[in-house]
C-alpha positions as CSV (number, residue, x, y, z in Angstrom):
1,M,12.1,16.8,-9.5
2,I,11.2,13.4,-10.9
3,K,14.2,11.2,-11.4
4,I,13.6,8.2,-13.8
5,I,16.2,5.4,-13.7
6,Q,16.1,2.4,-16.0
7,G,17.7,-0.8,-14.8
8,N,17.5,-3.6,-12.2
9,C,16.0,-2.3,-9.0
10,I,18.6,-3.8,-6.6
11,D,21.5,-2.6,-8.7
12,K,20.0,0.9,-8.9
13,L,19.0,1.0,-5.2
14,K,22.7,0.4,-4.3
15,E,23.6,3.7,-6.1
16,L,21.3,5.7,-3.8
17,D,22.6,7.4,-0.7
18,D,21.8,6.0,2.8
19,E,18.7,7.4,4.4
20,S,17.9,9.6,1.4
21,V,14.2,8.6,1.0
22,Q,11.3,9.6,3.2
23,C,8.6,7.4,1.8
24,V,8.3,4.4,-0.5
25,V,5.1,3.7,-2.4
26,T,5.3,0.7,-4.7
27,S,3.5,-2.2,-6.2
28,P,5.9,-5.0,-7.3
29,P,5.0,-7.4,-10.1
30,Y,2.7,-10.0,-8.6
31,W,3.9,-13.5,-8.6
32,G,3.0,-15.6,-11.6
33,L,0.8,-13.0,-13.2
34,R,2.6,-12.1,-16.4
35,D,5.9,-12.0,-18.2
36,Y,6.9,-8.4,-18.9
37,G,9.2,-9.3,-21.7
38,T,12.6,-8.3,-20.2
39,A,14.4,-11.6,-20.8
40,T,17.3,-12.2,-23.1
41,W,18.9,-15.5,-24.3
42,E,22.5,-16.4,-24.6
43,G,23.8,-19.2,-26.9
44,G,21.7,-21.9,-28.5
45,D,19.6,-21.5,-31.6
46,E,18.2,-18.0,-32.1
47,N,15.2,-19.4,-34.0
48,C,14.2,-21.7,-31.1
49,E,11.1,-20.9,-29.0
50,H,13.2,-21.4,-25.9
51,L,11.0,-23.3,-23.5
52,A,12.7,-22.7,-20.1
53,D,13.1,-25.7,-17.8
54,R,13.0,-24.3,-14.3
55,S,12.8,-27.5,-12.4
56,K,16.5,-28.2,-12.4
57,Y,17.1,-25.0,-10.5
58,E,14.6,-25.6,-7.7
59,K,16.9,-27.8,-5.7
60,N,19.8,-25.4,-6.1
61,F,17.6,-22.6,-4.7
62,N,16.5,-24.6,-1.7
63,D,20.1,-25.7,-1.0
64,S,21.3,-22.0,-1.2
65,L,18.7,-21.0,1.4
66,Q,19.9,-23.7,3.8
67,S,23.5,-22.8,3.4
68,T,23.2,-19.2,4.7
69,N,21.7,-17.6,7.8
70,T,20.6,-14.5,6.0
71,G,18.6,-16.3,3.4
72,T,20.4,-14.6,0.6
73,Y,20.3,-16.6,-2.6
74,A,22.6,-16.7,-5.5
75,R,21.3,-14.3,-8.1
76,D,22.6,-16.3,-11.0
77,I,20.2,-19.1,-10.0
78,I,17.0,-17.0,-10.1
79,G,16.0,-15.8,-13.5
80,K,18.3,-18.1,-15.4
81,W,16.9,-21.1,-17.1
82,E,18.2,-23.4,-19.8
83,C,16.2,-24.2,-22.9
84,P,15.9,-28.0,-23.1
85,K,15.8,-27.8,-26.9
86,C,18.8,-25.7,-27.8
87,K,20.5,-25.3,-24.4
88,A,20.3,-21.5,-24.6
89,I,20.4,-19.7,-21.2
90,R,17.6,-17.3,-20.3
91,I,18.8,-14.3,-18.4
92,D,16.1,-12.2,-16.7
93,D,16.2,-9.8,-13.8
94,Q,12.4,-9.2,-13.6
95,L,10.6,-10.1,-10.4
96,G,7.5,-12.2,-10.5
97,L,8.6,-15.1,-12.6
98,E,10.2,-17.1,-9.8
99,S,9.5,-20.8,-9.9
100,T,8.0,-20.9,-6.5
101,P,6.2,-18.5,-4.0
102,Q,9.2,-19.0,-1.7
103,E,11.6,-17.7,-4.4
104,Y,9.4,-14.7,-5.0
105,V,9.2,-13.9,-1.3
106,Q,12.9,-14.1,-1.0
107,S,13.4,-11.9,-4.0
108,L,11.3,-9.2,-2.3
109,V,13.1,-9.6,1.0
110,N,16.4,-8.9,-0.8
111,V,15.0,-5.9,-2.5
112,F,13.7,-4.5,0.7
113,R,17.0,-4.9,2.4
114,E,18.3,-2.2,0.1
115,V,15.2,-0.2,0.6
116,K,15.8,-0.2,4.3
117,R,19.2,1.2,3.8
118,V,18.0,4.2,1.6
119,L,14.9,4.8,3.8
120,K,15.2,7.4,6.5
121,D,14.8,6.2,10.1
122,D,11.4,7.9,10.4
123,G,10.3,6.8,6.9
124,T,7.4,4.6,5.8
125,V,6.9,2.0,3.2
126,W,3.5,1.4,1.5
127,L,3.5,-2.0,-0.3
128,N,0.7,-3.1,-2.5
129,L,0.3,-6.8,-3.3
130,G,-2.3,-9.0,-4.8
131,D,-2.9,-12.7,-4.5
132,S,-3.5,-15.7,-6.8
133,Y,-4.8,-19.3,-6.7
134,V,-3.2,-22.5,-7.6
135,G,-4.4,-24.4,-10.6
136,T,-5.0,-21.8,-13.3
137,G,-3.8,-24.2,-16.0
138,H,-1.4,-23.9,-18.9
139,K,-1.7,-20.5,-20.6
140,G,-0.3,-22.1,-23.7
141,D,-3.6,-24.0,-24.0
142,S,-5.4,-20.8,-24.8
143,K,-7.0,-20.7,-28.2
144,D,-7.8,-17.0,-28.0
145,P,-6.3,-15.4,-31.2
146,K,-5.6,-12.2,-29.1
147,H,-3.2,-14.3,-27.0
148,P,-1.2,-16.5,-29.4
149,E,1.5,-17.1,-26.8
150,G,-0.9,-17.7,-24.0
151,R,-2.6,-15.1,-21.7
152,N,-0.4,-12.7,-19.8
153,A,2.5,-13.5,-22.2
154,Q,3.2,-16.8,-20.5
155,K,3.5,-20.0,-22.5
156,V,3.2,-22.0,-19.2
157,A,1.4,-20.6,-16.1
158,L,3.8,-20.4,-13.1
159,N,1.0,-21.1,-10.6
160,H,-0.5,-24.1,-12.3
161,K,1.3,-26.3,-9.8
162,V,2.8,-25.2,-6.5
163,K,4.7,-27.6,-4.3
164,G,2.9,-28.0,-0.9
165,L,-0.3,-26.5,-2.1
166,K,-3.4,-28.1,-3.7
167,P,-5.2,-27.0,-6.8
168,K,-7.6,-24.2,-6.0
169,D,-5.7,-23.2,-2.9
170,L,-5.2,-19.5,-2.3
171,V,-1.4,-19.0,-2.4
172,G,-1.4,-16.2,0.2
173,I,1.4,-14.2,-1.4
174,P,0.7,-10.9,0.4
175,W,0.9,-12.3,3.9
176,R,3.8,-14.6,3.0
177,V,5.7,-11.4,2.0
178,A,4.5,-9.4,4.9
179,F,5.6,-12.0,7.5
180,A,8.9,-12.5,5.8
181,L,9.6,-8.8,5.9
182,Q,8.6,-8.8,9.5
183,D,11.0,-11.6,10.2
184,D,13.7,-9.6,8.4
185,G,13.3,-6.7,10.9
186,W,10.6,-4.5,9.4
187,Y,7.8,-3.3,11.6
188,L,4.5,-4.5,10.1
189,R,2.3,-1.6,11.2
190,Q,-0.9,-2.2,9.4
191,D,-2.7,-4.1,6.6
192,I,-4.9,-1.8,4.6
193,I,-7.7,-3.2,2.4
194,W,-8.0,-1.7,-1.0
195,A,-11.6,-2.4,-1.8
196,K,-12.5,-2.3,-5.5
197,P,-16.1,-1.4,-6.4
198,N,-15.3,-2.3,-10.0
199,P,-13.3,-5.6,-9.8
200,M,-12.5,-7.8,-12.7
201,P,-15.4,-10.2,-13.3
202,E,-14.9,-13.8,-12.4
203,S,-16.9,-16.8,-13.6
204,V,-16.3,-18.8,-10.4
205,K,-19.4,-20.4,-8.8
206,D,-17.8,-21.8,-5.6
207,R,-16.5,-18.6,-4.0
208,C,-17.0,-14.8,-4.0
209,T,-15.5,-12.6,-6.7
210,K,-12.2,-11.2,-5.5
211,S,-12.6,-7.4,-5.1
212,H,-9.7,-6.4,-2.8
213,E,-5.9,-6.2,-2.5
214,Y,-3.6,-5.4,0.4
215,I,-1.5,-2.4,1.1
216,F,1.0,-3.0,3.9
217,L,2.4,-0.1,6.0
218,L,6.0,-1.0,7.0
219,T,8.5,1.0,9.0
220,K,12.1,0.7,10.2
221,N,11.3,1.9,13.7
222,P,8.4,2.0,16.1
223,K,8.3,5.8,15.8
224,Y,8.1,7.4,12.4
225,Y,6.7,10.4,10.5
226,Y,2.9,10.0,9.9
227,D,0.7,12.9,9.2
228,T,-2.7,11.7,10.3
229,E,-4.3,15.2,9.8
230,A,-3.4,15.1,6.1
231,I,-5.6,12.1,5.2
232,K,-8.5,12.5,7.6
233,E,-11.8,11.7,6.1
234,E,-15.2,13.4,6.3
235,S,-17.2,12.3,9.3
236,T,-20.5,10.6,8.6
237,W,-22.8,12.3,11.0
238,V,-26.1,10.9,12.2
239,E,-28.3,13.5,10.6
240,S,-27.0,12.8,7.1
241,R,-27.0,9.0,7.2
242,P,-30.2,6.9,6.5
243,S,-29.6,4.1,8.8
244,G,-30.5,2.7,12.2
245,M,-28.1,5.3,13.7
246,V,-30.4,8.1,12.4
247,R,-33.3,6.6,14.2
248,N,-31.3,6.2,17.3
249,G,-30.2,9.8,17.2
250,K,-33.7,11.0,16.6
251,Q,-35.0,8.9,19.4
252,Y,-32.5,10.4,21.8
253,R,-33.2,14.0,20.7
254,D,-36.9,13.2,21.1
255,K,-36.2,11.8,24.5
256,V,-34.5,14.9,25.8
257,K,-37.6,16.9,24.6
258,G,-39.7,14.7,26.9
259,K,-41.1,12.2,24.4
260,Y,-39.4,9.3,26.0
261,S,-39.2,8.4,29.7
262,D,-37.6,5.0,29.9
263,K,-33.9,5.5,30.7
264,N,-32.9,2.6,28.5
265,D,-34.3,4.3,25.3
266,Y,-31.0,5.4,23.7
267,G,-30.2,7.9,26.5
268,G,-29.5,7.6,30.1
269,G,-30.1,11.1,31.5
270,G,-26.5,12.4,31.0
271,S,-25.6,15.8,29.9
272,S,-24.1,14.5,26.7
273,F,-24.6,11.7,24.2
274,L,-22.0,9.9,22.1
275,G,-23.5,8.3,19.0
276,H,-21.7,6.0,16.6
277,S,-21.6,8.6,13.9
278,G,-22.2,11.9,15.7
279,L,-21.8,13.7,19.0
280,Y,-24.7,15.4,20.8
281,K,-25.2,17.8,23.6
282,A,-28.0,17.0,26.1
283,N,-30.4,19.2,24.2
284,G,-30.0,17.0,21.1
285,E,-27.8,19.5,19.3
286,L,-25.2,17.9,16.9
287,I,-21.6,18.7,17.8
288,S,-19.0,18.3,15.0
289,P,-15.8,20.1,16.2
290,S,-13.9,19.3,13.0
291,G,-16.2,17.4,10.7
292,T,-13.5,14.8,10.1
293,R,-12.3,11.5,11.6
294,N,-9.2,9.4,11.3
295,K,-8.8,7.6,8.0
296,R,-10.1,4.0,8.2
297,D,-8.1,1.0,7.0
298,V,-10.5,0.1,4.2
299,W,-10.0,2.3,1.2
300,T,-12.8,2.0,-1.4
301,I,-11.2,3.1,-4.6
302,T,-12.1,2.2,-8.2
303,T,-9.5,0.9,-10.6
304,K,-8.7,3.2,-13.5
305,P,-7.8,2.2,-17.0
306,Y,-4.7,3.5,-18.7
307,S,-4.9,3.2,-22.5
308,E,-1.2,3.1,-23.2
309,A,-0.3,0.3,-20.8
310,H,-1.4,-3.4,-20.9
311,F,-0.4,-3.9,-17.3
312,A,-2.2,-2.8,-14.1
313,T,-1.6,0.8,-12.9
314,F,-2.3,2.4,-9.6
315,P,-5.3,4.6,-9.3
316,T,-3.9,8.0,-8.3
317,E,-5.9,8.1,-5.1
318,I,-3.7,5.3,-3.5
319,P,-0.3,7.0,-3.8
320,E,-1.9,10.3,-2.9
321,L,-3.1,9.0,0.4
322,C,0.3,7.2,1.1
323,I,2.4,10.2,0.2
324,K,0.3,12.7,2.2
325,A,0.5,10.5,5.3
326,G,4.1,9.5,4.9
327,T,5.7,12.9,3.9
328,S,5.6,16.5,5.1
329,E,3.6,18.8,2.9
330,Y,5.9,21.6,3.7
331,G,9.1,19.7,3.2
332,Q,12.3,19.0,5.2
333,C,15.3,20.8,6.6
334,S,18.0,20.8,3.9
335,N,20.7,20.4,6.6
336,C,19.5,17.6,8.9
337,Q,16.7,16.3,6.7
338,K,14.1,16.3,9.4
339,P,10.6,17.0,8.2
340,Y,8.6,20.0,9.1
341,I,5.7,19.1,11.4
342,R,2.2,20.5,11.9
343,E,1.7,23.0,14.7
344,I,-1.7,22.1,16.2
345,E,-3.8,24.0,18.7
346,R,-6.3,21.9,20.6
347,E,-9.2,23.4,22.5
348,K,-11.0,21.4,25.1
349,N,-14.6,20.9,24.4
350,P,-16.6,22.7,27.1
351,D,-19.4,20.2,26.9
352,R,-17.1,17.3,28.0
353,D,-18.4,15.8,31.2
354,M,-16.8,12.6,32.2
355,E,-19.2,11.9,35.1
356,S,-22.1,12.1,32.8
357,Q,-20.4,9.9,30.3
358,R,-19.7,7.3,33.0
359,K,-23.3,7.5,34.1
360,Y,-24.5,7.0,30.5
361,Y,-22.4,3.9,30.0
362,A,-23.4,2.5,33.4
363,E,-27.0,2.8,32.5
364,R,-26.5,1.4,29.1
365,T,-24.3,-1.6,30.0
366,G,-25.1,-2.2,33.7
367,R,-21.4,-1.7,34.7
368,T,-20.8,0.3,37.9
369,D,-17.0,0.2,38.0
370,G,-16.6,3.5,36.1
371,H,-15.5,1.7,32.9
372,I,-16.2,3.5,29.6
373,S,-16.3,1.5,26.5
374,G,-15.1,3.4,23.4
375,P,-14.4,7.1,23.3
376,S,-14.2,8.6,26.7
377,G,-16.1,11.8,25.9
378,L,-16.7,14.5,23.5
379,V,-13.7,15.2,21.3
380,D,-11.7,18.4,21.5
381,S,-11.5,20.8,18.6
382,V,-8.3,20.9,16.5
383,K,-6.9,23.9,14.8
384,F,-4.0,23.9,12.3
385,I,-1.7,26.8,13.0
386,G,1.1,26.2,10.5
387,W,4.3,24.2,9.8
388,I,7.3,24.4,12.1
389,P,10.8,22.8,11.9
390,D,11.6,19.8,14.1
391,C,15.2,21.1,14.5
392,D,17.2,24.2,15.2
393,C,19.2,24.3,12.0
394,K,17.4,27.3,10.5
395,A,18.4,26.0,7.0
396,E,16.5,26.2,3.8
397,V,13.5,24.0,3.1
398,Q,13.6,21.2,0.5
399,P,11.0,18.7,-0.8
400,Q,11.0,15.2,0.6
401,V,11.7,12.3,-1.6
402,V,9.3,9.5,-2.6
403,L,10.6,6.2,-4.1
404,D,9.0,3.6,-6.3
405,M,11.4,0.9,-7.4
406,F,8.8,-0.8,-9.5
407,A,7.6,2.3,-11.3
408,G,5.5,0.8,-14.1
409,A,3.5,3.6,-15.6
410,G,5.0,6.1,-13.1
411,T,1.8,7.0,-11.2
412,T,3.7,7.4,-7.9
413,G,6.0,9.9,-9.5
414,L,3.2,11.7,-11.2
415,V,1.3,12.1,-7.9
416,S,4.5,13.0,-6.0
417,D,5.1,15.9,-8.4
418,R,1.5,17.2,-8.1
419,L,1.9,17.1,-4.3
420,G,5.2,19.0,-4.4
421,R,7.4,16.1,-3.5
422,D,10.5,14.9,-5.3
423,S,10.6,11.3,-6.5
424,I,12.9,8.5,-7.7
425,L,11.4,6.0,-10.1
426,I,13.2,2.8,-11.0
427,E,11.9,0.6,-13.9
428,L,13.6,-2.5,-15.4
429,N,11.7,-2.6,-18.7
430,K,13.1,-0.1,-21.3
431,D,9.7,0.0,-23.1
432,Y,7.9,0.9,-19.9
433,T,10.5,3.5,-19.0
434,D,9.8,5.2,-22.4
435,L,6.1,5.0,-21.6
436,L,6.4,6.6,-18.1
437,E,8.9,9.2,-19.4
438,K,6.2,10.3,-22.0
439,R,3.4,10.2,-19.4
440,I,5.3,12.3,-16.8
441,Y,7.0,14.6,-19.2
442,N,3.6,15.6,-20.6
443,D,2.5,16.4,-17.1
444,A,5.7,18.0,-15.7
445,P,8.2,18.7,-18.5
446,M,10.4,21.0,-16.4
447,F,11.0,18.6,-13.6
448,V,12.1,15.3,-15.2
449,E,15.5,13.9,-14.9
450,I,16.3,10.7,-16.9
451,E,19.0,8.2,-16.1
452,S,19.4,5.0,-18.2
453,S,21.5,1.9,-17.4
454,K,22.0,1.4,-21.1
């Protein structure tokens, strides 16, 4: 079931039950990137262009932070600006147009306080954020006829001047948010690099082209549900990789056949050899118990265009990895909500010989204290038996729930449905809600529930 909710994310999160969500996969609007057109104006001249003067509210925001221990700000300050021409008041709940990075960070902290309430104790959050630089100039100066109101729908760029930072400074938004959430009680478990082979071209000549974004793994507790087997990647074995490791592996296999005699030539006389990309017996035979390895923290994924949206959309591979790792494929107990877990059978590798491993490392490094650097020996084989409950309820099984409170084009919901999970999608912009309804309905017409705040 895919539940689509149109409205402000904090308001709609408050309507969800405590600990009702297993996994959150989301990409909030980036700070200062674009205006998504959700604002309304009250009073003033309806024919006025309404140039919002944000400066008068900055002091009020800073004062509100100093007046409370929790850092909660008055919502009527953020997103409300007065037009200096006609005195109309702009009202806007969208995130990303805050006057300062500090306001943006605080907005996300407040959203994630509600997320923490609805997230199960063993749940995970996967937060994608991009960064920006200070000094991009006034978008209104653009003469491009395709952008009559300035690029990204902004008359004035938010990040053309940032207090405390210099022009050309990297703002550091992702880490500002990550550290703020950590200070607010979240466990910051990992930063994952989303490497883009096809990044947006940049004309800069004094730095590298930016080709990555961050995905932060956040949890409520030190122990949580994480299915490492679900996202394991294919191992890169020595024999299939044209690199120095291939030569090293070949030299070792040649050595055990008597072609090398020097003990320092990639061997050491042990009964087994552990290569960087493959495991070998003493006779040079390649051992690959499973052919997989743990997922690395750099995900190389190309960006994908979506013709019906002028804003950035997730490539489906990102939520797929997050959802597979953060939720149970089989589902959860309908009574206690505990996820089903994998039943794994491990078989010890008969070629494991710790003494030989120690001897190998001693010969290689000159250490004689029995220390082993890196893996301690040949890995054991892993066999998946099936899914078992983590409780004694004996109740029916139900899908786990994935949440995206900044739904955009609905990619998280689309992938959740394809993987057999339920999802809740919250989107502020009514036009985008219509867009994602159409996209998801075409893919899963029998499993869409729509709730509107209007």
